[in-house]
Residue, then its C-alpha position, 0 to 999 in steps of 0.5 A: x284141737x286133734x290133728x292127724x297127719x296123712x300117710x306119705x302115700x294116700x289116705x283111702x275111706x272105703x265102705x261109706x255112704x259118700x254123698x259127692x253133691x256133684x252135679x248129678x248127686x251121686x252116691x260113692x263108696x269110696x275115696x282116695x286123698x292123696x296129699x291135699x286133694x282128692x284122687x278119685x272117688x268111686x266103688x269100693x274096688x276101684x279105689x281100693x286097686x289105689x292102695x299100697x303098703x303105704x297106704x292108710x284105709x280107713x272103714x266108714x263102716x257105712x257112715x256117711x261123708x260130705x264135702x266139708x261145710x261152706x259158710x255163705x256168709x258169717x263174720x269170722x273169727x267173732x263165734x269167738x267173742x265167747x273167749x273174751x265176752x259174757x254171752x247174753x243169749x236167751x232160749x234157744x241159744x242161751x239161758x238168760x230169760x230176764x233182766x236179772x239174769x242179765x245184770x247178774x252175769x255182767x256184774x260177775x263179769x266187772x268183778x273180773x275185769x279191771x278197773x277201766x277195762x271194757x266190760x263186753x257182753x253180746x247176744x242180748x235180745x230184748x224181746x226174749x226176755x220177760x220185760x221185753x225192753x232195751x238196756x239203758x245207760x242207767x241201768x248199766x251204770x248201776x252195773x259199774x261205773x268203774x268199767x266202760x260197758x258195750x253190749x251188743x244186740x243179738x242182731x249185731x245191728x243195736x248195741x248199749x253203753x254205760x256213761x263211761x262207754x259213751x264217753x269213750x265213745x265221743x258221744x254226748x247229748x251234742x252228738x248229732x245222729x251219723x248218717x245211716x244210725x241213731x243215737x236214741x235219746x231220753x225224751x226228758x233230759x235229751x241225753x244219750x239213753x245208751x241205745x245206739x242204731x246202726x252206724x251209731x252203734x259202729x262208733x261204740x264198736x271201734x271204741x272197744x276194738x282196741x281191748x279186741x286186738x289185744x285178744x285176737x289170738x284168743x278170739x281166732x283159736x276159739x273160733x277155729x275150734x267152733x267151726x271145726x267141730x261144726x263141719x265147717x271146713x271154709x269160713x267167711x270173714x263177711x266184712x273186714x277193715x284194712x285194720x282188721x285185716x292187718x290184725x288178722x292176717x298173721x294167723x290167717x296165713x300162719x301154717x297152723x290155720x287149719x281151715x280156708x277162709x274167705x275175706x269180704x273187704x269193706x267199701x273203704x278197704x275195697x276201694x283201696x284194692x281196687x286203687x291198687x293201695x292193697x296187694x291182693x295177690x300176696x294174700x291169696x293162697x290155697x287157705x285165703x281168699x279175698x272175694x266180694x266187695x261188701x256194702x251194708x244197706x240197711x239194718x235187721x228186722x229184729x232191730x226194727x231197723x231193716x228198711x221195709x216198703x211197708x210199716x211193721x206189724x207192731x209200730x215202733x214206739x208208737x209210729x204206724x207210718x215207721x218202715x226202718x231206714x236205709x244204712x246206705x242210701x240208694x244214690x250212695x250205694x249205686x254209686x259204690x257198685x258202679x265202682x266196685x262192679x266196673x273194676x271187676x269186682x264180685x259184690x255182696x250187699x247186706x239187704x233185709x228189708x225189701x226197700x233195701x232189696x229194690x235199691x240192690x237190684x236197682x243199683x246192680x241194673x244201673x252198674x250193668x247198663x253203664x258197665x256190662x259184665x257177665x257172670x257177675x255173681x252180685x250176692x244179696x245178703x239176707x234178702x229176708x223180706x225178697x218179694x216175687x218181682x224182685x226175684x225176677x228181677x234177680x235172675x234178670x240181673x244175675x244177682x244171687x241170694x244168700x238167705x238167713x234161713x234159721x231165722x225161721x228157727x229163732x225168730x219165726x214166733x216174733x216175725x209172725x206176731x211182732x215184726x212182719x205179720x203172718x203174710x210176710x213172715x211166712x214168705x220170709x227168706x223164700x228158698x223155695x220161690x227162688x229154686x223155682x224160678x232157677x235162682x242159685x242160692x245159699x243159706x247161711x247163719x250169719x255167726x256170732x248172729x247165730x251159733x255156727x251149725x250148718x246141720x240145723x241150718x239144713x234142717x230149719x231150711x227144710x222143715x221152717x219150724x220155729x223154736x215154738x214148734x210153729x211151721x213159718x210158711x210151709x210153702x217155702x221149704x225146701x228138700x234135704x238135698x237142695x239145703x245140704x247143697x246150699x252149704x256145700x257146692x252151691x255156697x262154693x258156686x257163690x264165691x267163684x270156688x266151685x272149681x276147687x271145693x263144694x263137692x266130693x270130686x277128683x282134683x278138689x281139696x280134700x275137705x270133708x266132713x264125716x257124719x253119724x247118719x245120712x242128713x237126707x234120709x228124712x226131713x228131721x235127720x240134719x238136726x239129729x246128726x252128729x259131726x264125728x270127724x272134719x277134715x280139711x286138706x287130707x288132715x283131721x281138724x276135729x274128731x269127736 
């Protein structure tokens, strides 16, 4: 990664198209950076007057500058799975289109992996391969019985294991389904078939976790370069256990860590924080902020585990009444929300299905009735199937949604044809409806579920085009400016950081990105735009 130190005096950019993302969406020509902050922004002549013989002046030659992109929701550093596993993604993300491709890739990974060590694969999507089927224990055993195998579904809400992987995870035919999860069984033998849902998948992840810890430096370094090259200056660690925090902390707090990070502790870690068992103040800095308590309400639409109020469009395993299920039931969620709300924490709750969104609204409403608070900015993460009446309740309660808007591109056609049907799919991630009601929103990619690429995310929210070229609900398209705000200043606001980042304004961090063109110039421009340079605190962390 390239890194340039600013001059001892100041760094000045002139002759640019600076989209400030301030309250008026002002456009400026020049900007001055002193130390790690924005000293001034405005017209060329005014800013150039600040230059001295020690200043470094850079001519942008008309290029566009924006505030650095802020990841509203994702799981840094796990785009770094690429450093430790085999990428099993299908188009439009990867190249594998059938089971033969998957098997070949896994066998190659096994051949270069020491016997007894985990073979790890990620990004597998059963509905995007020719056979339209899940991986099984039997199939994975054919790849290797000398290695435990763990494969994550593209949704990250399912996982697959071979016999050795199941054994090392403590999963047998006698293991009961954990609360909020399913150990899928072979209907004839009654033995686990290798497919694990939700909390059962987490049991497998815990077994693999030790092998990740050995390579955490490689994972973080890969992810840093990935994010920086896509213009992201603030990353999010979207659900962090105390153990994961302990492993990542040395790198995130190192002076060499070039980005900023928002940490969302999981329920147990958050409980320890509010009980005084972890000193957040000692961790918080201008680079790291510990933010919302993260709760998980349900699963994933494309994994058939999101909790809906009406059945899935194509019945799951022939069950016409199946609506998915909660990972955390309403009563338990409400107790967690009350606890963290009363303690003054912000809360972010994962909810894809509208039944779980009902539970989120109920829990926040109960907490507010018992312990009224102003400006909580509690977040509904994904909130994909939010109904109109639910938006009204979100506005009343001050809940702010973060929409997984890139679903239109990656899974839009399958939402129409398999999971939801057109009516619900066309309303998926209702960004325009929320904005029309005056509800602040953000948009996100949930990386590593989809690759970190904020410009593609912006394009997707603006156009709602599927990978197959179909518009998935034109009525919910938003403008380029609205989409850009949702990955800059509004994303900063959602995590209480709008005072120091998210827009190009005096006194804020000098976090910015230089683009090849203006992504506002047309509805398709964002997808065609290149990242030329990423700057954090006045220092270049990526340059094309």
